[in-house]
C-alpha positions as CSV (number, residue, x, y, z in Angstrom):
1,M,-5.5,-10.5,-1.8
2,R,-9.1,-10.9,-2.4
3,A,-11.5,-12.3,0.3
4,K,-13.7,-15.1,-0.9
5,E,-17.0,-16.6,0.0
6,T,-17.5,-20.4,0.1
7,P,-20.3,-21.5,-2.2
8,Q,-22.3,-24.6,-1.3
9,M,-23.9,-27.2,-3.5
10,A,-25.4,-30.6,-3.4
11,F,-23.3,-33.5,-4.6
12,N,-25.5,-36.3,-5.9
13,S,-23.8,-39.7,-6.1
14,R,-24.2,-41.7,-9.3
15,E,-23.5,-45.4,-9.8
16,K,-23.6,-45.4,-13.6
17,T,-20.9,-43.8,-15.8
18,G,-20.3,-43.5,-19.5
19,T,-21.2,-41.1,-22.3
20,G,-24.9,-41.9,-22.5
21,V,-25.4,-41.4,-18.7
22,C,-23.4,-38.2,-18.7
23,R,-25.4,-36.8,-21.7
24,K,-28.7,-37.5,-19.9
25,L,-27.3,-35.7,-16.8
26,R,-26.4,-32.6,-18.8
27,V,-29.8,-32.5,-20.5
28,A,-31.3,-32.6,-17.0
29,G,-29.3,-29.6,-15.9
30,Q,-26.6,-31.6,-14.0
31,I,-22.9,-31.7,-14.7
32,P,-21.0,-35.0,-14.2
33,V,-18.2,-34.7,-11.6
34,V,-15.6,-36.9,-9.9
35,L,-14.3,-36.1,-6.4
36,Y,-10.7,-37.2,-5.8
37,G,-8.6,-36.8,-2.7
38,E,-7.2,-38.3,0.5
39,N,-10.5,-40.2,1.3
40,Y,-11.4,-40.8,-2.4
41,K,-8.4,-42.4,-4.0
42,E,-10.5,-44.2,-6.6
43,G,-12.7,-41.2,-7.2
44,L,-16.3,-40.7,-6.2
45,S,-18.6,-40.2,-9.2
46,G,-21.4,-37.7,-8.9
47,A,-23.3,-34.8,-10.4
48,V,-23.9,-31.2,-9.3
49,S,-26.3,-28.6,-10.6
50,L,-25.1,-26.7,-13.6
51,K,-26.8,-23.6,-12.2
52,D,-24.7,-23.9,-9.0
53,I,-21.3,-24.6,-10.5
54,A,-21.4,-22.6,-13.8
55,H,-20.6,-19.2,-12.3
56,I,-17.6,-20.7,-10.5
57,A,-16.2,-22.7,-13.5
58,N,-16.7,-19.8,-15.8
59,G,-15.3,-17.2,-13.4
60,A,-11.8,-15.7,-13.3
61,F,-10.9,-17.4,-10.0
62,W,-12.2,-20.9,-10.6
63,E,-8.9,-22.6,-9.7
64,T,-8.8,-21.0,-6.2
65,T,-12.5,-21.0,-5.2
66,M,-13.2,-23.5,-2.5
67,I,-16.7,-25.1,-2.6
68,K,-18.6,-26.9,0.1
69,L,-20.2,-30.1,-1.2
70,A,-23.2,-31.6,0.6
71,L,-22.8,-35.3,0.1
72,P,-25.6,-37.9,0.6
73,E,-26.1,-39.0,4.3
74,G,-25.3,-35.5,5.6
75,K,-21.6,-35.6,5.0
76,E,-19.8,-32.4,3.8
77,E,-16.5,-32.0,2.0
78,M,-14.5,-29.0,0.9
79,A,-13.1,-29.1,-2.6
80,L,-11.4,-27.2,-5.4
81,L,-12.1,-27.4,-9.1
82,R,-9.1,-29.2,-10.6
83,E,-10.1,-29.6,-14.2
84,V,-13.0,-28.3,-16.3
85,Q,-13.6,-30.2,-19.5
86,R,-15.5,-28.3,-22.2
87,H,-17.1,-29.1,-25.5
88,P,-14.6,-28.2,-28.3
89,V,-17.1,-26.1,-30.3
90,S,-19.8,-24.8,-27.9
91,R,-17.4,-24.4,-24.9
92,N,-20.2,-25.8,-22.7
93,I,-19.0,-27.5,-19.5
94,Q,-19.0,-31.3,-20.0
95,H,-17.3,-32.7,-16.9
96,I,-15.4,-31.4,-13.8
97,D,-12.8,-33.0,-11.6
98,L,-12.9,-31.9,-8.0
99,Y,-10.1,-32.2,-5.4
100,Q,-10.9,-32.9,-1.8
101,L,-9.4,-30.5,0.7
102,V,-8.2,-31.9,4.0
103,K,-7.5,-29.6,7.0
104,G,-3.8,-29.7,7.9
105,H,-2.7,-30.9,4.4
106,K,-1.2,-28.3,2.1
107,V,-2.6,-28.0,-1.4
108,R,-0.8,-26.8,-4.6
109,V,-2.8,-24.1,-6.4
110,I,-2.3,-21.8,-9.3
111,V,-3.1,-18.2,-8.2
112,P,-3.7,-15.4,-10.7
113,V,-1.5,-12.2,-10.4
114,R,-3.5,-9.0,-10.8
115,L,-1.9,-5.7,-11.4
116,Q,-3.2,-2.6,-9.6
117,N,-2.7,1.1,-10.6
118,K,-1.4,0.4,-14.1
119,E,-2.4,3.9,-15.2
120,L,-0.2,5.4,-12.4
121,C,2.9,3.5,-13.2
122,V,5.9,5.9,-13.1
123,G,8.0,3.9,-15.6
124,V,5.2,3.7,-18.2
125,K,4.6,7.4,-17.9
126,M,8.3,7.9,-18.7
127,G,7.9,5.9,-21.9
128,G,8.7,2.4,-20.6
129,K,6.8,-0.7,-21.6
130,L,5.0,-2.7,-18.9
131,E,5.4,-6.5,-19.3
132,Q,3.7,-9.1,-17.2
133,I,5.8,-12.2,-17.6
134,L,3.7,-14.4,-15.3
135,R,-0.1,-14.1,-15.2
136,D,-0.4,-16.7,-12.4
137,V,2.0,-18.4,-10.0
138,I,2.0,-21.7,-8.1
139,I,2.1,-21.9,-4.4
140,E,1.5,-24.6,-1.7
141,T,-0.7,-23.5,1.2
142,D,-3.3,-24.6,3.7
143,P,-6.8,-24.8,2.2
144,Q,-8.1,-22.1,4.5
145,E,-5.4,-19.7,3.3
146,I,-5.8,-20.0,-0.5
147,P,-5.8,-16.5,-1.9
148,G,-8.3,-15.6,-4.7
149,D,-5.5,-13.7,-6.4
150,I,-2.3,-11.9,-5.6
151,V,-2.5,-8.1,-6.1
152,V,0.6,-6.1,-7.0
153,D,0.5,-2.3,-6.8
154,I,2.8,-1.1,-9.7
155,S,2.2,2.6,-9.3
156,K,5.7,3.3,-8.1
157,M,7.6,1.0,-10.5
158,E,10.2,2.9,-12.4
159,M,11.9,2.3,-15.8
160,G,14.1,-0.9,-15.7
161,Q,12.5,-2.1,-12.4
162,E,11.1,-5.6,-12.0
163,V,9.0,-7.5,-9.5
164,L,10.3,-11.1,-8.8
165,M,8.3,-14.0,-7.5
166,K,10.0,-13.6,-4.0
167,D,8.7,-10.0,-3.9
168,L,5.0,-11.1,-4.0
169,E,2.9,-11.1,-0.9
170,I,1.6,-14.6,-0.2
171,P,-0.2,-16.0,2.8
172,A,1.9,-16.7,5.9
173,G,2.9,-20.4,5.9
174,A,2.5,-20.7,2.1
175,V,5.5,-21.9,0.1
176,M,6.3,-20.7,-3.4
177,V,6.6,-23.4,-6.0
178,T,7.4,-21.0,-8.8
179,P,11.2,-20.1,-8.3
180,G,11.7,-17.0,-6.3
181,D,14.1,-15.4,-8.8
182,Q,11.5,-15.7,-11.6
183,P,10.5,-12.2,-12.9
184,V,6.7,-11.6,-12.7
185,I,6.4,-8.0,-13.9
186,M,8.9,-5.6,-15.4
187,V,9.0,-2.1,-16.9
188,T,11.5,-2.2,-19.8
189,R,13.2,0.6,-21.6
190,P,11.9,1.3,-25.1
191,K,14.1,0.1,-27.9
192,S,15.7,3.0,-29.8
């Protein structure tokens, strides 16, 4: 599992909503966001700097990267990106939904599965075909224990062998939502 840093950014509250207001924010280098969670059931509308959030939203691990938001009046909140809305043609970020993380409350996250040592896989060297059935899995865990990814070393996998969800190494205290008998990776025999 990959260690992660916690990026910080300013959350600027906004009273006005709507297409015109959001367009003006984007022109000014801000991205409209809404913070939802335990303390924000109705959602708190705001904006964050495109410069601060773009590398997270465009990164491979955006769903599992915790961010620290500096709210007005000195309050801080930890959050995850839940949804990134993009322009259908330009793919530019249009809007982001953030989910508040509360200590002691488990959160459901989608975590990518990354294969390690593909070039050393015994079964592939013997002519087998490597198949990654699941590219990401769903777990419930404490916010402080969210892994950036789940790494699986496949160097010793032989022909006909598979890795099931229950075989993956997840943080202590985390619960698998994806069924444990679900195959994640397998090395299949070539069809003759």
